[in-house]
N, C-alpha and C positions, 0 to 999 in steps of 0.2 A: 476189313472188311471176312467170312470165310468162301471160302470157295468151293463149299457146301451151295451158297445160300445164292436166291435167284441174281444175284452180285459181288463182282471181285473185283479187286482193286486194278485198274493196270498202273505202267509205272509212273504214271502223272498226277496219282490215285484220283482218277476225275471215276463214281460209281460207275460199273458194265455191265451189261446185258452178257450174260458168258457164253459161249460159245456155240455149248448145245443147244441152248435156247435161241438165239440167235441164227446156226441153223436151219431151225423147226422152224422160226418167224418166216425166214425169207425165202424156203418151202410152202409158206401160204402166203405167198411176195409182199413180206414187208420189207421197207425200208431200216434201219437199225445202225445208228450211232450213238456211242456211249448207252444213254441210257436214255434216250428217243426214239419215238416208232412215228414211220409217213407209210402210205397205204394209198394207190388210188381205189377210190370205192367203185362199187358194186357201179352206181350212177352213171359218176364220168365215165369209166367203162362202157356205157351203153352211151354216153351221147358222143362219148368220138368216133363211134358209128347209125349219128343219128338214130339209137333208138329210143329215143327220149330223152329225161330229163330229169334232174332229184327235187322232192315236193319244193325244197327251198326255193327251186329259181319261179315255182308256181305261186308260193306262197310270199315272197321277200323280194324278187328277184336277182337272186342270187346265180350269179354265171357259173353252170352246173363244168364246166370244161378247163377251167379257173378254179374252179378251190382246190385247194389245202390242206387234206384234212390229214390232222400229228399229233403228236401224244410229246412232251415234254418228260413223261411219269410212267414211261411205256409197259413197264412193270410195275407197278404200282398201284396199291387200293387199300382203303382204308372198309370194304367191300365188298362181298360175294354172291351178288346180287341172281338169285336161282335163274335169269333170265338171260340174263351174259353171254355175248354169246364170244365175245373174245376172249386171250388164255387167258385168262383167269386162274384156272389151276399152277401155272408160273410165279403169281404176288404169291409172295413170301417175308417181306420188310415193311415196317412204317415208319421208315427216316428215310430220306435222304437231306443230311448233313452238307450245309450251305458252305464246306469248305470242298466237298468234292462233286462239284455238279460241277458242268457243261453251262460256259456263258451262254447266254440266246444269242451271241453275235457268230456260237462255233457250232449252237444248236441248229439254227437255222440255213449255215455258209454246207455243213455236210447232210444234213437234210432233204436241201435243193439238191443238192446233186444225188443220193439214194432217188428222190423222187426223178429227175432226169431217165436216170437207167431202167428205174420200169415203161416211165413211155419211151421208150426206144423202142421196147419191145414191140411196139405198137406199129414201127411206120414199116414194116415186112405185109402188112397186109392189104389187102385193097380194098377193104370194104373198110378202113376208120376214115376220114375228116383230116386229110392234112391239113390243111387250115387251123383246122379244131387243136391238134393236135399238135401243132408252131405255138398257139394262144398259150395250149395253156405250160409252158416252160413255162411263161411267166406271169403266177399266182396274180390275180386280182382279191381272190376270197381266203382265207385258213382261216380252216375250224378245227380248235382248241375244241378234242375228242378221242377221241378212235381210241387204240384200249388205257391200261389203266385212268390214276388220274391227277388229270392235271395243274389242280390247284396246290398240291402234296411239293412241285417245283419250287423250292424258294425263291429264286429271282423270275418269280410268272409276272409283277409286272414290269420286268426291264424287259424282259420278254416281243408282253404286249406293244410298248411303246421306243423297241425296236423294229417291230414290223409296222406300227407308225409311218415309220421317218421312210417309209419306200414308197415313192412318189403313187404307183402300178396297183397298192391297197384300197381297198375303198371298203370293206370292211372284217370283221374280227370278230367272229362267233366265239363264244366256251362255254362247255359243255361240266357242272360243276355235280358228285352228290353233293355236295355239299354239309361234309367235316370238316371243311376246315374256315369257321366263319370266318377267324380272324386274317381271312389270308381274301379274303373280300370287302373285307374293311381298308385289305393297305390295298388292297388295288381303285377302291374309292378316295382313299389319304393320299395317293402318288397319281393323282388323276392319270391311270391304267383300269380305265374301266376300259371291256372291249364293248364294240359296237353293240352285241347281243349274250347275254346273258342267261342261260337255259339252267333251273333249277333244277337235278331229275326227280319228279316228285310219284312214285307209287303206292301210298300208305294214308287216310286221311284218322289212323290211330295207330299207340305206339307198338301193338296186334301185330298186325296188319305188317308194318315197317322191320319188325324183327324174321315174319315170316319169310316178306320178298327177300332185303336188302344181309341179310345176315351179317350186320354190320363187328369191328373187329373191337369195333370204342362201347366198356361199357356206358359211358354216355350220349351213346348214336342220334336218339332220339332229341337229345337235348339240341346236343351241335346242327341236329339238321333247320331246327324249329328254330334255332339261331339265324340262321341260313336266310330262310322262311321270310321271318322278321321284315328284314333288311329292303328286300328288292322295292317296294312299298320306294324307301327314300333314295336310292342309288339311282343318280346323273347317266341311267343309259335305258334301251330297250331291257324288258324283262320277259320271261317269258317259263313257264313251265310244261312239263316235257312228264305228259303220263304215257306210262308205258298197261295196255292193260292188261293182266291176265283170268282168264276164265278160272272161278277155283280161286282165284288169292285174294284179286279186288274187284271184282263188276259186279259184285252183292249190292239188289237195289236198299239195303240197310244199312247201306256204306254213301251214297250218292250223296247223301244230303247233312253226313259228314264233310265231302271231297266239295263243295258246295261252299259250305262255311270257310275253310280253308283258304277258297279263290279266293272267298274278301275278305279275309283278312294280310294273303298273300299280292291283291292288288297290280297283280304284272298286267301287262298290254298285252299278253297273248298267248294261251295253254293252249297245246299243243294235245290229242287226247290219239292215242296209238297204241294200234292191237303189236302184242307178242307176236314176233315172227321167231318159226320156230326151225332157225340157221343155225349154223358154227357149234361152239361150244356146250350152246343153250340146248340143246337137242338131248344132251348129254344127262338133263337135269329136270326138261320136260316134257311132255308130251304138247304132237299136232293139234290136242283138243284141249290144250290152253289157246289154243291160237284165234282169236274174233272172226267173225266174216261182218264183212263195213254195213250190216243193216247195225248188228252191236252196238258198234262204232258210237253210229248215230244216232243211235237210242240213247248212249252214253250217253254221249256230246246235248243232245237234247234237254237230259234231267239236269245236266247242270245250268244252260241257262235257263230253268222257269225256275230252275231254286237258288240259283245265284242273284236273279235281276240285274244282275250287271253287265252278263258277256254275253253274244250275242255271237253266230254262228258265221265264221269268215270265209272261208272257203274248207272245198278236202280234193283228196288227193286215196281214188277207189283202189292204184295200185301198189300203192301202201299202207291202204287200210288207217288212212286219217281223216281227222278233221279237227280244222285249227277255229281258233272261239277267238271274238276281237273284247277286249273291256268298254266299255260307251262310257264310262265316267273318267276316264284315261286314254283320250284318242289321242293315236300318231298312224303315223304315215304307214303302214308298210311297206310301202318299197321301202326300198334302203339307200341312203345314199352315200356318196364319201366322208365313210367321219359321221356319221349322225352321230345326235344326241338323244334321248329323250329325254323328255319334264317331267 
């Protein structure tokens, strides 16, 4: 691969994030290993100081300080979503050759060490809860999201199965943009589905989809719909995550289309969340594109009425999110170790 791009070959030919971009990522408090990234999220750091927990704790029982958020495809993505607050300006490759990627064992071992270094920096602050810091060194939850699109990593099934071998692992969340439906099928076929699978859902029609996601694939809408159709059949917990962006996808005329789409997907949960004006997204959107909590509630309430199968399960005002639950496909909201859905 060319050194002028976002990845280069090392001596062992594993694709790498370039030193220049690695330096920028580390300044932003990312850990980097080969093509993978890890970070301590905002809520993990707040949890260390007893200042609150992520909404995943409130909604599903995920222990915030023991959550490891990482990506095996840190600088790879097929979309250029306007709301993305990750450094997508660095993304310029659409392929991860199977013979040039790090193994799941290498990724997890190296990122665990990178994450440990990030945690060590908090021990010197007397405001931190030392017990939580100690516990955080051994994750019980893995959120495979962060930057890039994890389903582009060709060994994703092996990675998820490897994480499940750890006795401490209670759950694994995977967030996808739906552009690799074949990988989702592989996860099902190879018995490697995560505990909970999220599909990013920002548009009920192709015009809105193109405007928000700015996909690189010419058949991106078809790919996404293929992934959507798969969700009702997967043997795991499924979620549609909607990022609501004022003036992009919050018009009243779009709500009936969303409601029909949600019925078709028949997922267990729908998370309706306002766009937040943070990170790199501030270069593309305005603060005025953010919704207030009553506006998020209004959207969620309309979905409840028009879908006729979802009800409001919970909300988090600080994160501006309302979560809906499928009344025709009930599953316990609280996650047990290696839980599977029906």
